[in-house]
C-alpha positions as CSV (number, residue, x, y, z in Angstrom):
1,X,123.4,-69.4,-56.1
2,X,120.8,-68.2,-58.6
3,X,121.0,-67.5,-62.4
4,X,119.7,-64.4,-64.1
5,X,118.4,-65.4,-67.5
6,X,117.7,-63.4,-70.7
7,X,114.0,-62.8,-71.1
8,X,114.3,-62.5,-74.9
9,X,116.8,-63.1,-77.7
10,X,119.0,-60.1,-78.7
11,X,122.3,-58.3,-77.8
12,X,123.2,-58.1,-74.1
13,X,124.8,-55.0,-72.6
14,X,126.5,-54.8,-69.2
15,X,126.3,-51.0,-69.1
16,X,123.6,-48.4,-69.9
17,X,125.9,-46.6,-72.4
18,X,129.5,-47.2,-73.7
19,X,130.9,-44.5,-71.4
20,X,129.1,-45.6,-68.2
21,X,130.3,-48.2,-65.7
22,X,128.6,-51.7,-65.7
23,X,125.3,-52.0,-63.9
24,X,126.9,-54.3,-61.4
25,X,130.4,-55.5,-60.4
26,X,131.3,-58.8,-58.8
27,X,130.6,-58.6,-55.0
28,X,127.9,-55.8,-55.3
29,X,124.7,-56.2,-53.3
30,X,121.7,-56.9,-55.5
31,X,118.1,-56.2,-54.5
32,X,115.1,-57.9,-56.2
33,X,114.2,-55.6,-59.1
34,X,117.7,-54.2,-59.6
35,X,118.7,-53.8,-63.3
36,X,121.8,-55.8,-64.1
37,X,121.9,-55.3,-67.9
38,X,120.0,-54.5,-71.1
39,X,119.0,-56.7,-74.0
40,X,118.5,-54.9,-77.3
41,X,115.9,-56.3,-79.7
42,X,115.3,-54.4,-82.9
43,X,116.4,-51.0,-81.4
44,X,114.4,-51.5,-78.3
45,X,116.1,-52.0,-74.9
46,X,114.7,-54.3,-72.3
47,X,115.9,-54.1,-68.8
48,X,117.1,-57.4,-67.2
49,X,116.2,-57.4,-63.6
50,X,117.2,-59.6,-60.7
51,X,114.3,-61.6,-59.4
52,X,115.8,-62.0,-55.9
53,X,118.3,-60.4,-53.6
54,X,121.9,-61.6,-53.2
55,X,125.5,-60.8,-54.0
56,X,126.4,-60.3,-57.7
57,X,128.6,-63.2,-58.8
58,X,129.5,-61.8,-62.2
59,X,128.4,-61.8,-65.8
60,X,128.3,-65.1,-67.6
61,X,128.4,-63.6,-71.1
62,X,130.6,-60.9,-72.7
63,X,129.3,-57.3,-73.1
64,X,127.5,-56.9,-76.5
65,X,127.2,-60.7,-76.9
66,X,124.3,-62.2,-78.8
67,X,122.0,-64.1,-76.5
68,X,118.9,-66.3,-76.7
69,X,115.9,-66.3,-74.4
70,X,116.8,-68.4,-71.4
71,X,120.6,-67.9,-71.6
72,X,122.3,-67.3,-68.3
73,X,123.5,-63.7,-68.3
74,X,124.8,-63.4,-64.7
75,X,124.8,-65.2,-61.4
76,X,123.9,-64.2,-57.8
77,X,125.4,-65.7,-54.7
């Protein structure tokens, strides 16, 4: 089990745009470097990437939630 943490404070998004599907769904395979979400900081979007491979365990915060640096955003199994 591994946690994927926010690199910066901001607003976390599960999907690239409101009409798109989330980057990952529970049970999806995840490769190191896969984007699992975006953090918006002052109109800039920073990709949140998995640091290791595994199976996506789910998001730990709601879509469009305010997050701080180091907050757990999702888990890998």
